[in-house]
C-alpha positions as a LaTeX table, in Angstrom:
\begin{tabular}{lrrr}
\hline
Residue & $x$ (\AA) & $y$ (\AA) & $z$ (\AA) \\
\hline
Met1 & 132.87 & 72.05 & 124.85 \\
Phe2 & 136.00 & 70.36 & 123.55 \\
Thr3 & 135.15 & 67.70 & 120.96 \\
Arg4 & 138.62 & 66.52 & 119.87 \\
Leu5 & 142.15 & 66.53 & 121.25 \\
Arg6 & 145.41 & 65.55 & 119.60 \\
Leu7 & 148.97 & 65.68 & 120.95 \\
Asp8 & 152.13 & 65.01 & 118.96 \\
His9 & 155.57 & 64.63 & 120.58 \\
Phe10 & 154.22 & 66.06 & 123.84 \\
Lys11 & 155.66 & 64.69 & 127.10 \\
Ala12 & 154.71 & 60.97 & 127.34 \\
Trp13 & 153.04 & 60.93 & 123.92 \\
Gln14 & 154.66 & 60.39 & 120.56 \\
Thr15 & 151.13 & 60.83 & 119.26 \\
Thr16 & 147.66 & 60.37 & 120.71 \\
Gly17 & 145.86 & 60.32 & 117.40 \\
Asp18 & 142.50 & 62.08 & 117.40 \\
Ile19 & 140.74 & 61.64 & 120.76 \\
Ala20 & 136.98 & 62.20 & 120.72 \\
Leu21 & 135.91 & 64.16 & 123.81 \\
Lys22 & 132.27 & 63.82 & 124.89 \\
Pro23 & 130.11 & 65.55 & 127.54 \\
Val24 & 131.40 & 62.90 & 129.97 \\
Thr25 & 134.90 & 61.62 & 129.22 \\
Met26 & 136.70 & 59.24 & 131.59 \\
Leu27 & 140.43 & 58.54 & 131.56 \\
Leu28 & 141.66 & 55.37 & 133.24 \\
Gly29 & 145.02 & 53.66 & 133.26 \\
Thr30 & 148.10 & 52.64 & 135.12 \\
Asn31 & 150.20 & 55.04 & 137.19 \\
Ser32 & 152.60 & 57.31 & 135.26 \\
Ser33 & 151.11 & 56.14 & 131.98 \\
Gly34 & 150.33 & 59.56 & 130.49 \\
Lys35 & 146.73 & 60.20 & 131.59 \\
Ser36 & 147.58 & 63.45 & 133.32 \\
Thr37 & 149.43 & 64.70 & 130.24 \\
Leu38 & 146.17 & 64.72 & 128.27 \\
Ile39 & 144.68 & 67.03 & 130.89 \\
Gln40 & 147.83 & 69.13 & 131.29 \\
Ser41 & 147.95 & 70.01 & 127.59 \\
Leu42 & 144.71 & 71.97 & 127.89 \\
Leu43 & 145.81 & 73.52 & 131.18 \\
Leu44 & 149.08 & 74.62 & 129.57 \\
Leu45 & 147.08 & 76.51 & 126.96 \\
Lys46 & 144.74 & 77.91 & 129.61 \\
Gln47 & 147.57 & 79.38 & 131.66 \\
Thr48 & 149.10 & 80.75 & 128.46 \\
Ala49 & 145.81 & 82.35 & 127.39 \\
Arg50 & 145.45 & 84.18 & 130.72 \\
Ser51 & 149.09 & 85.29 & 130.89 \\
Pro52 & 149.49 & 89.06 & 131.42 \\
Asp53 & 152.18 & 89.08 & 128.70 \\
Arg54 & 150.43 & 89.30 & 125.31 \\
Thr55 & 153.64 & 88.52 & 123.42 \\
Ile56 & 154.31 & 85.20 & 125.15 \\
His57 & 154.05 & 82.16 & 122.90 \\
Leu58 & 153.75 & 79.47 & 125.56 \\
Asn59 & 153.67 & 79.96 & 129.32 \\
Leu60 & 155.45 & 76.93 & 130.75 \\
Gly61 & 154.82 & 78.16 & 134.29 \\
Gly62 & 156.88 & 79.05 & 137.30 \\
Asp63 & 154.52 & 81.50 & 139.01 \\
Glu64 & 153.23 & 79.43 & 141.94 \\
Val65 & 150.33 & 81.83 & 142.56 \\
Asn66 & 148.93 & 82.33 & 139.06 \\
Asp67 & 150.03 & 79.28 & 137.07 \\
Leu68 & 148.39 & 75.88 & 137.16 \\
Phe69 & 151.58 & 73.89 & 136.48 \\
Asn70 & 155.29 & 74.41 & 136.12 \\
Phe71 & 156.15 & 72.46 & 132.97 \\
Gly72 & 159.86 & 73.26 & 133.14 \\
Ser73 & 161.61 & 73.82 & 129.82 \\
Phe74 & 161.19 & 72.78 & 126.20 \\
Glu75 & 163.22 & 69.64 & 126.93 \\
Asp76 & 160.79 & 68.67 & 129.70 \\
Val77 & 157.77 & 68.98 & 127.39 \\
Phe78 & 159.20 & 67.62 & 124.12 \\
His79 & 158.78 & 63.85 & 123.68 \\
Gln80 & 162.27 & 62.46 & 123.09 \\
Ser81 & 161.43 & 59.97 & 120.35 \\
Gly82 & 164.64 & 60.47 & 118.40 \\
Gln83 & 162.70 & 60.85 & 115.16 \\
Gly84 & 161.67 & 63.84 & 113.06 \\
Ala85 & 161.90 & 67.54 & 113.84 \\
Arg86 & 162.32 & 68.81 & 117.38 \\
Gln87 & 158.81 & 70.18 & 117.74 \\
Phe88 & 155.56 & 69.32 & 119.49 \\
Ser89 & 151.95 & 70.23 & 118.79 \\
Ile90 & 148.61 & 70.55 & 120.56 \\
Ala91 & 145.33 & 70.55 & 118.63 \\
Phe92 & 141.67 & 70.56 & 119.59 \\
Asp93 & 138.20 & 71.11 & 118.15 \\
Phe94 & 135.48 & 72.86 & 120.10 \\
Glu95 & 131.83 & 73.88 & 120.02 \\
Arg96 & 130.52 & 77.07 & 121.57 \\
Pro97 & 127.01 & 77.94 & 122.87 \\
Ile98 & 124.44 & 79.02 & 120.30 \\
Ala99 & 124.66 & 82.65 & 121.44 \\
Asp100 & 128.31 & 82.94 & 120.35 \\
Arg101 & 129.26 & 84.13 & 116.88 \\
Ile102 & 131.60 & 81.17 & 116.41 \\
Lys103 & 129.66 & 77.92 & 116.77 \\
Lys104 & 132.48 & 75.49 & 115.95 \\
Gly105 & 136.20 & 75.89 & 115.54 \\
Ala106 & 139.57 & 74.17 & 115.50 \\
Phe107 & 142.93 & 75.08 & 117.00 \\
Asp108 & 146.26 & 73.54 & 115.96 \\
Cys109 & 149.60 & 74.92 & 117.14 \\
Thr110 & 153.13 & 73.59 & 116.64 \\
Tyr111 & 155.99 & 74.75 & 118.86 \\
Val112 & 159.78 & 74.76 & 118.47 \\
Gln113 & 162.74 & 75.84 & 120.57 \\
Thr114 & 164.57 & 79.07 & 119.74 \\
Ser115 & 168.33 & 79.46 & 119.81 \\
Ser116 & 167.97 & 81.12 & 123.23 \\
Gly117 & 166.15 & 78.05 & 124.60 \\
Ser118 & 162.66 & 79.55 & 124.84 \\
Val119 & 159.57 & 78.08 & 123.19 \\
Thr120 & 157.98 & 79.78 & 120.20 \\
Val121 & 155.12 & 79.11 & 117.81 \\
Gln122 & 156.23 & 77.46 & 114.58 \\
Glu123 & 152.76 & 77.38 & 113.05 \\
Leu124 & 149.33 & 78.41 & 114.33 \\
Ile125 & 146.21 & 77.26 & 112.48 \\
Leu126 & 142.71 & 78.44 & 113.37 \\
Gln127 & 139.70 & 77.11 & 111.46 \\
Thr128 & 135.96 & 77.70 & 111.41 \\
Glu129 & 133.07 & 77.57 & 108.91 \\
Gly130 & 135.29 & 76.12 & 106.20 \\
Arg131 & 137.86 & 78.92 & 106.57 \\
Lys132 & 141.49 & 78.39 & 107.58 \\
Phe133 & 143.96 & 81.00 & 108.84 \\
Arg134 & 147.67 & 80.29 & 109.34 \\
Ala135 & 150.59 & 82.10 & 110.91 \\
Ile136 & 153.89 & 80.42 & 109.98 \\
Arg137 & 157.26 & 81.31 & 111.46 \\
Arg138 & 159.97 & 82.18 & 108.96 \\
Glu139 & 163.56 & 83.32 & 109.41 \\
Lys140 & 164.54 & 85.76 & 112.16 \\
Gly141 & 161.20 & 85.49 & 113.95 \\
Ala142 & 159.08 & 86.89 & 111.12 \\
Phe143 & 155.65 & 85.33 & 110.52 \\
Ser144 & 153.76 & 84.84 & 107.26 \\
Ile145 & 149.96 & 85.08 & 107.27 \\
Leu146 & 148.08 & 82.80 & 104.89 \\
Val147 & 144.33 & 82.39 & 104.34 \\
Asp148 & 142.62 & 79.15 & 103.25 \\
Asp149 & 144.73 & 77.39 & 100.59 \\
Glu150 & 146.64 & 80.44 & 99.45 \\
Thr151 & 150.31 & 79.78 & 98.68 \\
Gln152 & 151.37 & 83.40 & 98.78 \\
Pro153 & 151.22 & 85.13 & 102.18 \\
Arg154 & 149.01 & 88.15 & 102.74 \\
Gly155 & 151.85 & 89.67 & 104.72 \\
Lys156 & 155.14 & 88.89 & 106.45 \\
Gly157 & 156.88 & 90.42 & 109.42 \\
Arg158 & 157.78 & 90.14 & 113.11 \\
His159 & 154.69 & 92.19 & 114.00 \\
Tyr160 & 152.52 & 89.31 & 112.75 \\
Ala161 & 153.70 & 86.99 & 115.56 \\
Pro162 & 150.75 & 85.27 & 117.33 \\
Glu163 & 149.82 & 86.33 & 120.84 \\
Arg164 & 149.59 & 83.82 & 123.71 \\
Ser165 & 149.49 & 80.88 & 121.23 \\
Ile166 & 145.84 & 81.44 & 120.44 \\
Ala167 & 145.34 & 84.83 & 118.79 \\
Phe168 & 146.49 & 86.53 & 115.64 \\
Ser169 & 148.12 & 89.89 & 116.27 \\
Ala170 & 146.19 & 93.13 & 115.83 \\
Asp171 & 148.39 & 93.96 & 112.82 \\
Ala172 & 147.60 & 90.61 & 111.19 \\
Ile173 & 143.86 & 91.09 & 111.76 \\
Ala174 & 143.94 & 94.60 & 110.31 \\
Met175 & 145.88 & 93.41 & 107.28 \\
Met176 & 143.32 & 90.70 & 106.41 \\
Asp177 & 140.56 & 93.24 & 105.68 \\
Lys178 & 137.18 & 91.47 & 105.40 \\
Glu179 & 138.44 & 88.25 & 107.01 \\
Gly180 & 139.88 & 90.16 & 109.95 \\
Gln181 & 136.65 & 90.23 & 111.96 \\
Leu182 & 136.20 & 86.46 & 111.55 \\
Val183 & 139.77 & 85.83 & 112.71 \\
Glu184 & 139.27 & 88.11 & 115.71 \\
Asp185 & 136.03 & 86.34 & 116.65 \\
Leu186 & 137.70 & 82.96 & 116.24 \\
Ser187 & 140.65 & 83.93 & 118.42 \\
Leu188 & 138.22 & 85.18 & 121.07 \\
Ala189 & 136.21 & 81.94 & 120.92 \\
Val190 & 139.36 & 79.87 & 121.47 \\
Arg191 & 140.32 & 82.07 & 124.41 \\
Arg192 & 136.88 & 81.74 & 125.99 \\
Glu193 & 136.89 & 77.98 & 125.59 \\
Leu194 & 140.18 & 77.77 & 127.46 \\
Glu195 & 139.20 & 80.33 & 130.10 \\
Glu196 & 136.04 & 78.37 & 130.90 \\
Ile197 & 138.02 & 75.31 & 131.94 \\
Ala198 & 137.56 & 74.67 & 135.67 \\
Tyr199 & 140.29 & 72.39 & 137.01 \\
Leu200 & 140.42 & 70.53 & 140.30 \\
Gly201 & 143.55 & 68.54 & 141.04 \\
Pro202 & 143.94 & 65.40 & 143.18 \\
Leu203 & 145.31 & 67.23 & 146.23 \\
Arg204 & 142.75 & 69.47 & 147.95 \\
Arg205 & 143.09 & 71.70 & 150.98 \\
Lys206 & 142.28 & 70.41 & 154.41 \\
Pro207 & 139.33 & 72.08 & 156.12 \\
Glu208 & 139.64 & 74.97 & 158.56 \\
Arg209 & 137.50 & 75.47 & 161.65 \\
Asp210 & 136.17 & 78.78 & 160.37 \\
Tyr211 & 136.62 & 81.06 & 157.38 \\
Pro212 & 136.63 & 84.82 & 156.75 \\
Trp213 & 134.34 & 86.13 & 154.02 \\
Asn214 & 134.79 & 89.42 & 152.17 \\
Lys215 & 131.23 & 89.45 & 150.77 \\
Thr216 & 132.25 & 88.56 & 147.22 \\
Asn217 & 131.87 & 85.57 & 144.94 \\
Pro218 & 135.17 & 83.85 & 144.09 \\
Gly219 & 136.11 & 84.02 & 140.44 \\
Asp220 & 137.90 & 80.69 & 140.51 \\
Leu221 & 137.90 & 77.78 & 142.95 \\
Gly222 & 141.60 & 77.03 & 142.41 \\
Ser223 & 143.21 & 73.72 & 141.52 \\
Asp224 & 143.22 & 72.72 & 145.22 \\
Gly225 & 139.61 & 73.76 & 145.80 \\
Arg226 & 140.60 & 76.69 & 148.05 \\
Gly227 & 137.69 & 78.79 & 146.75 \\
Ala228 & 135.01 & 76.14 & 147.34 \\
Ile229 & 134.13 & 77.38 & 150.82 \\
Asp230 & 133.99 & 80.98 & 149.56 \\
Ala231 & 131.51 & 79.84 & 146.91 \\
Leu232 & 129.36 & 78.18 & 149.58 \\
Leu233 & 129.49 & 81.31 & 151.74 \\
Ala234 & 128.50 & 83.49 & 148.81 \\
Ser235 & 125.66 & 81.11 & 147.95 \\
Ala236 & 124.30 & 81.22 & 151.49 \\
Leu237 & 124.82 & 84.92 & 152.23 \\
Leu238 & 124.57 & 86.92 & 149.02 \\
Arg239 & 121.13 & 88.09 & 147.97 \\
Gly240 & 119.75 & 87.24 & 144.56 \\
Glu241 & 117.64 & 84.81 & 142.59 \\
Glu242 & 120.10 & 81.96 & 143.07 \\
Arg243 & 120.67 & 82.45 & 146.79 \\
Ser244 & 121.46 & 79.13 & 148.51 \\
Tyr245 & 121.45 & 77.31 & 145.13 \\
Val246 & 124.97 & 75.91 & 145.48 \\
Val247 & 124.50 & 75.07 & 149.18 \\
Asp248 & 121.20 & 73.29 & 148.49 \\
Gln249 & 122.58 & 71.29 & 145.56 \\
Val250 & 125.71 & 70.29 & 147.47 \\
Ser251 & 123.52 & 69.18 & 150.39 \\
Gln252 & 121.37 & 67.03 & 148.10 \\
Trp253 & 124.36 & 65.22 & 146.63 \\
Leu254 & 126.01 & 64.70 & 150.01 \\
Ala255 & 122.77 & 63.02 & 151.07 \\
Arg256 & 122.75 & 60.83 & 147.94 \\
Met257 & 126.30 & 59.80 & 148.76 \\
Lys258 & 125.28 & 58.93 & 152.35 \\
Leu259 & 127.89 & 61.37 & 153.64 \\
Ala260 & 125.64 & 63.96 & 155.32 \\
Asp261 & 122.04 & 65.12 & 155.47 \\
Arg262 & 122.96 & 68.70 & 154.62 \\
Val263 & 125.50 & 71.47 & 155.14 \\
Glu264 & 124.86 & 74.87 & 156.72 \\
Val265 & 126.78 & 78.14 & 156.84 \\
Arg266 & 126.83 & 79.61 & 160.36 \\
Gln267 & 128.23 & 82.98 & 161.46 \\
Asn268 & 130.55 & 83.16 & 164.46 \\
Gly269 & 128.84 & 85.79 & 166.59 \\
Arg270 & 128.97 & 89.16 & 164.87 \\
Ser271 & 132.35 & 88.62 & 163.28 \\
Asn272 & 133.13 & 88.20 & 159.60 \\
Arg273 & 134.08 & 84.55 & 160.18 \\
Tyr274 & 131.82 & 81.64 & 159.36 \\
Glu275 & 131.71 & 77.91 & 160.06 \\
Leu276 & 130.54 & 75.18 & 157.74 \\
Ile277 & 128.29 & 72.90 & 159.78 \\
Val278 & 127.62 & 69.34 & 158.66 \\
His279 & 124.29 & 67.79 & 159.71 \\
Arg280 & 123.95 & 64.02 & 159.90 \\
Asp281 & 121.54 & 61.81 & 161.86 \\
Gly282 & 120.51 & 64.71 & 164.08 \\
Ile283 & 124.11 & 65.59 & 164.97 \\
Gln284 & 125.77 & 68.89 & 164.01 \\
Cys285 & 129.53 & 69.02 & 163.53 \\
Asn286 & 132.03 & 71.54 & 162.29 \\
Leu287 & 133.50 & 70.51 & 158.93 \\
Arg288 & 136.86 & 70.14 & 160.65 \\
Asp289 & 135.46 & 67.45 & 162.95 \\
Val290 & 134.00 & 65.09 & 160.33 \\
Gly291 & 135.73 & 62.56 & 158.10 \\
Ile292 & 138.19 & 63.87 & 155.54 \\
Gly293 & 136.10 & 62.47 & 152.69 \\
Ile294 & 133.47 & 65.21 & 152.99 \\
Ser295 & 135.99 & 68.04 & 152.80 \\
Gln296 & 137.69 & 66.40 & 149.81 \\
Val297 & 134.51 & 65.88 & 147.79 \\
Leu298 & 133.06 & 69.32 & 148.62 \\
Pro299 & 135.10 & 71.10 & 145.91 \\
Val300 & 133.97 & 68.49 & 143.36 \\
Leu301 & 130.33 & 69.14 & 144.20 \\
Val302 & 130.74 & 72.91 & 144.44 \\
Val303 & 132.49 & 73.28 & 141.07 \\
Ser304 & 129.73 & 71.22 & 139.43 \\
Phe305 & 127.20 & 73.93 & 140.33 \\
Phe306 & 129.50 & 76.95 & 140.50 \\
Ala307 & 131.00 & 76.64 & 137.00 \\
Arg308 & 129.18 & 78.55 & 134.29 \\
Ser309 & 126.91 & 76.66 & 131.93 \\
Gly310 & 128.95 & 75.57 & 128.93 \\
Ser311 & 132.16 & 75.14 & 130.95 \\
Thr312 & 134.52 & 72.18 & 130.89 \\
Ile313 & 135.32 & 70.74 & 134.32 \\
Ile314 & 138.55 & 68.73 & 134.52 \\
Leu315 & 138.89 & 66.52 & 137.59 \\
Glu316 & 141.76 & 64.36 & 138.80 \\
Glu317 & 140.81 & 61.57 & 141.19 \\
Pro318 & 137.50 & 63.04 & 142.37 \\
Glu319 & 136.93 & 59.86 & 144.37 \\
Ile320 & 139.80 & 60.39 & 146.80 \\
His321 & 138.97 & 59.43 & 150.43 \\
Leu322 & 135.40 & 58.40 & 149.55 \\
His323 & 133.73 & 55.11 & 150.44 \\
Pro324 & 132.55 & 52.88 & 147.54 \\
Leu325 & 128.93 & 54.07 & 147.41 \\
Ala326 & 129.98 & 57.72 & 147.28 \\
Gln327 & 132.52 & 56.95 & 144.56 \\
Ala328 & 129.83 & 55.26 & 142.48 \\
Thr329 & 127.42 & 58.17 & 142.96 \\
Leu330 & 129.96 & 60.49 & 141.33 \\
Ala331 & 129.12 & 58.84 & 138.00 \\
Glu332 & 125.48 & 59.89 & 138.49 \\
Leu333 & 126.63 & 63.43 & 139.30 \\
Phe334 & 128.63 & 63.74 & 136.08 \\
Val335 & 125.86 & 62.37 & 133.87 \\
Glu336 & 123.03 & 64.37 & 135.43 \\
Ile337 & 124.85 & 67.70 & 135.70 \\
Ser338 & 126.25 & 67.37 & 132.20 \\
Lys339 & 122.71 & 67.16 & 130.85 \\
Lys340 & 121.05 & 69.69 & 133.14 \\
Arg341 & 123.73 & 72.40 & 133.09 \\
Asn342 & 125.44 & 71.78 & 129.74 \\
Ile343 & 128.71 & 71.02 & 131.52 \\
Gln344 & 131.49 & 68.86 & 130.10 \\
Phe345 & 133.36 & 66.59 & 132.52 \\
Ile346 & 136.82 & 65.22 & 131.74 \\
Val347 & 137.67 & 62.89 & 134.61 \\
Glu348 & 140.86 & 61.02 & 135.44 \\
Thr349 & 140.08 & 58.24 & 137.87 \\
His350 & 141.31 & 54.97 & 139.36 \\
Ser351 & 137.93 & 54.12 & 140.86 \\
Glu352 & 136.39 & 50.82 & 139.85 \\
His353 & 133.17 & 51.79 & 141.66 \\
Leu354 & 132.82 & 54.99 & 139.61 \\
Phe355 & 133.50 & 53.14 & 136.38 \\
Arg356 & 131.11 & 50.28 & 137.16 \\
Arg357 & 128.30 & 52.71 & 137.98 \\
Met358 & 128.90 & 54.42 & 134.63 \\
Gln359 & 128.45 & 51.05 & 132.96 \\
Thr360 & 125.19 & 50.59 & 134.83 \\
Leu361 & 123.95 & 54.05 & 133.82 \\
Ile362 & 124.60 & 53.16 & 130.18 \\
Ala363 & 122.74 & 49.85 & 130.58 \\
Lys364 & 119.80 & 51.69 & 132.18 \\
Gln365 & 119.90 & 54.23 & 129.31 \\
Asp366 & 120.41 & 57.04 & 131.81 \\
Ala367 & 123.71 & 57.79 & 130.05 \\
Ala368 & 123.81 & 57.75 & 126.25 \\
Ile369 & 126.80 & 56.07 & 124.63 \\
Glu370 & 127.12 & 58.96 & 122.18 \\
Asn371 & 127.55 & 61.35 & 125.14 \\
Thr372 & 130.17 & 59.31 & 126.99 \\
Ser373 & 133.66 & 58.15 & 126.14 \\
Met374 & 136.10 & 56.08 & 128.17 \\
Tyr375 & 139.78 & 55.60 & 127.48 \\
Phe376 & 142.48 & 53.40 & 128.96 \\
Val377 & 146.05 & 54.74 & 128.92 \\
Glu378 & 149.06 & 52.44 & 129.22 \\
Arg379 & 152.76 & 52.48 & 128.42 \\
Glu380 & 154.23 & 50.87 & 125.32 \\
His381 & 158.00 & 51.03 & 125.67 \\
Lys382 & 158.93 & 54.72 & 125.94 \\
Ser383 & 155.58 & 56.15 & 124.80 \\
Ala384 & 152.04 & 56.27 & 126.10 \\
Ala385 & 149.32 & 54.41 & 124.22 \\
Leu386 & 145.59 & 55.03 & 124.18 \\
Arg387 & 142.85 & 52.44 & 124.00 \\
Glu388 & 139.27 & 53.58 & 123.50 \\
Leu389 & 137.07 & 51.23 & 125.49 \\
Glu390 & 134.34 & 49.71 & 123.32 \\
Val391 & 131.13 & 49.81 & 125.35 \\
Asp392 & 127.88 & 48.25 & 124.12 \\
Asp393 & 124.28 & 49.25 & 124.94 \\
Phe394 & 124.41 & 47.19 & 128.13 \\
Gly395 & 127.54 & 48.84 & 129.45 \\
Arg396 & 129.74 & 45.86 & 128.70 \\
Val397 & 133.33 & 46.56 & 127.67 \\
Lys398 & 134.51 & 44.46 & 124.74 \\
Asn399 & 138.23 & 45.25 & 124.93 \\
Trp400 & 138.97 & 45.68 & 128.64 \\
Pro401 & 142.68 & 45.34 & 129.52 \\
Asp402 & 143.49 & 42.36 & 131.70 \\
Gly403 & 144.04 & 42.86 & 135.41 \\
Phe404 & 143.62 & 46.63 & 135.79 \\
Phe405 & 140.78 & 46.34 & 138.32 \\
Gly406 & 142.05 & 42.98 & 139.53 \\
Asp407 & 140.15 & 39.73 & 139.07 \\
Ala408 & 137.06 & 39.82 & 141.29 \\
Met409 & 135.70 & 36.49 & 140.03 \\
Gly410 & 139.12 & 34.89 & 140.35 \\
Glu411 & 139.45 & 36.12 & 143.95 \\
Thr412 & 136.01 & 34.67 & 144.77 \\
Arg413 & 136.91 & 31.31 & 143.20 \\
Glu414 & 140.19 & 31.19 & 145.12 \\
Gln415 & 138.41 & 32.00 & 148.40 \\
Ala416 & 135.87 & 29.23 & 147.75 \\
Arg417 & 138.62 & 26.73 & 146.87 \\
Leu418 & 140.52 & 27.49 & 150.07 \\
Met419 & 137.33 & 27.26 & 152.16 \\
Phe420 & 136.49 & 23.80 & 150.78 \\
Gln421 & 140.09 & 22.68 & 151.14 \\
Arg422 & 140.20 & 23.70 & 154.82 \\
Gln423 & 136.81 & 22.10 & 155.48 \\
Lys424 & 138.05 & 18.88 & 153.88 \\
Glu425 & 141.20 & 18.90 & 155.97 \\
Ala426 & 139.24 & 19.56 & 159.17 \\
Ala427 & 136.95 & 16.60 & 158.46 \\
Arg428 & 139.83 & 14.12 & 158.29 \\
\hline
\end{tabular}
């Protein structure tokens, strides 16, 4: 689980300061304010960590099949503040499951532009258990390796360049002797934390009438949810202790959202193609023939039960195409699954219904304040600004920005005023 995030001179942000990330973290704000950038910073590191090129320092994207985003060039990522050095940094803290060797750690990496225009690591800092390991770029692409507060490097050379932003090179690990194993474990823990991010973007695939299945479980659902149906097919058709687990859980939450009674996987004759059948009020329909809201929320529900325990699920606009009750129920999903499955949710949303239900869950003590955080992002001149919403034990927000969700009470007062005015005029 990620516990802290900090961005400096990254896209919309001159600086975010230290952002506390909780098991359920909600990001709200105006359009084009910088909310998505907070999410994209972690996804940039994820696509770098899984790059096939070990020597790459930062994978800005361009591969439409394997990359999550195309970030463009250094100039597109660097925040043009006009002050200080031309560099940007991404930092986070994390906690790993008890079974891992590294329980807690910190990552901090600063990037600069080379003379050829590419992006390279200027300084990589990994920390854990009171130990700090640094790789600092010197002249001609050589890197110095320093441990803790040492002022003299353990070694210096081009072969000490970090790999994929997150790992010290094999030569650097070998050179550090007794600390080498700790550095290797720490690099691996950072990699696993990034790899276990499951991301679902705001634009999801439209449903098909039927789907082929190759009798395997998908490794990843994809940012557009393309693997969600494969996960449902695998849940329904593969044998094992957890057979039908995902299908059953998805059905339960669709029922809680008043969207359907249940979903069923049905084979088309003896072919390898299958339909997803939606049951509601005694009527059976192909997924293609029901409202778009069900197909859009399916990936959200599937990833909540498909992701491994300990994963971080990042969602953009999970409420898209849902009616108000279903939007509100998403808050219950995030809180309950976070506790039951040890899943972290980082959610960007515009939904007032989702947010209001989260307030209610806090007031009912179903959601603990220490396990939830809510932030409002807005623009201040050329930079994004972050406001942590101060929520009390009754779910009330002390510092809510004016007008974001409109003025419900003001609208009601205006309607009442106009009603009485028209009644008065009619009585004349």
